[in-house]
VEXDO-427122 format. One line per field, with one value per residue (C-alpha): residue number from 1; x negated, y, z. Coordinates in steps of 0.001 Angstrom, whole numbers, plus 524288, in hexadecimal, padded with zeros to 5 digits. Example, Ala and Ser with C-alpha at 12.3 -4.5 7.8 and 13.67 -1.06 7.14 Angstrom:
# residues 2
num = [1; 2]
X = [7CFF4; 7CA9A]
Y = [7EE6C; 7FBDC]
Z = [81E78; 81BE4]
This chain:
# residues 72
num = [1; 2; 3; 4; 5; 6; 7; 8; 9; 10; 11; 12; 13; 14; 15; 16; 17; 18; 19; 20; 21; 22; 23; 24; 25; 26; 27; 28; 29; 30; 31; 32; 33; 34; 35; 36; 37; 38; 39; 40; 41; 42; 43; 44; 45; 46; 47; 48; 49; 50; 51; 52; 53; 54; 55; 56; 57; 58; 59; 60; 61; 62; 63; 64; 65; 66; 67; 68; 69; 70; 71; 72]
X = [35FA6; 369B4; 36040; 355D6; 35F77; 36268; 353FB; 351E4; 35D63; 358AA; 34B01; 35057; 358BD; 34D3D; 3445B; 34EF7; 35117; 342A7; 34184; 34DC2; 348D6; 33C0C; 342FB; 34C39; 340FA; 33941; 34522; 3478F; 33975; 338A4; 345FC; 346DD; 3391B; 33E34; 34584; 3531E; 3565D; 360A1; 35650; 34D83; 358B1; 35AEE; 34C79; 34C57; 35832; 35357; 345EB; 34C10; 354D6; 34A0A; 340CB; 34AD8; 34D36; 33EC8; 33C3D; 3479B; 34313; 3355C; 33AEB; 3431E; 3374F; 32F5E; 33A3C; 33A41; 32B93; 32758; 32261; 31444; 31339; 31CF0; 317DE; 31CF9]
Y = [B684B; B71B4; B7CFA; B75F9; B7410; B8293; B8610; B7C52; B81C7; B8FD6; B8CB3; B84B4; B900D; B9969; B90A4; B8E35; B9CCA; B9F10; B939A; B975C; BA559; BA0B2; B9724; BA193; BAAD9; BA055; B9D09; BAB50; BADC4; BA18E; BA385; BB233; BB6F9; BBFFA; BC096; BC658; BD00E; BC6F9; BBC85; BC639; BC9AD; BBB35; BB963; BC4F6; BC016; BB20C; BB5E4; BBF14; BB459; BAA23; BB380; BB6AD; BA836; BA59A; BB28F; BB1C1; BA4A1; BAA0B; BB610; BADD3; BA54E; BB14C; BB6BB; BAA42; BAAD8; BB09E; BBE6D; BBF07; BCDB2; BD201; BDA12; BD798]
Z = [C60E9; C5ADF; C5D3E; C5537; C4A02; C4A77; C4946; C3E50; C36B0; C3886; C33CA; C287D; C2403; C250D; C1D10; C12E3; C1161; C0EDB; C057C; BFE02; BFC9B; BF6E3; BEDD2; BE8A9; BE5DD; BDED2; BD69C; BD348; BCF7A; BC70D; BC0D1; BBE6A; BC1AE; BCC3D; BD90D; BDA04; BE4B8; BEA74; BEC3B; BF314; BFC27; BFF1A; C01EF; C0B2F; C129E; C130C; C1828; C2212; C274E; C2754; C2E1F; C3868; C3AE0; C3D1E; C43F2; C4D5E; C527E; C54C7; C5B85; C64BF; C67E6; C6B71; C73F1; C7BE7; C7E8B; C8B85; C89F3; C8E77; C8D2D; C977A; CA2CA; CB062]
């Protein structure tokens, strides 16, 4: 059960990072008709972290699969 809570919290953080990035950009474009460089940096970091959260889980799943291409 604690392991499931850990996964839920990781995925929640990843989704919140993506949603907050999109919301900040929409606000910037509507308010000042442009996007500041600091916002672009935040978006890059948020997407990098969110991608690593989703990608790391997929990588670990693939490592645990039996390798069908090994030669004996």
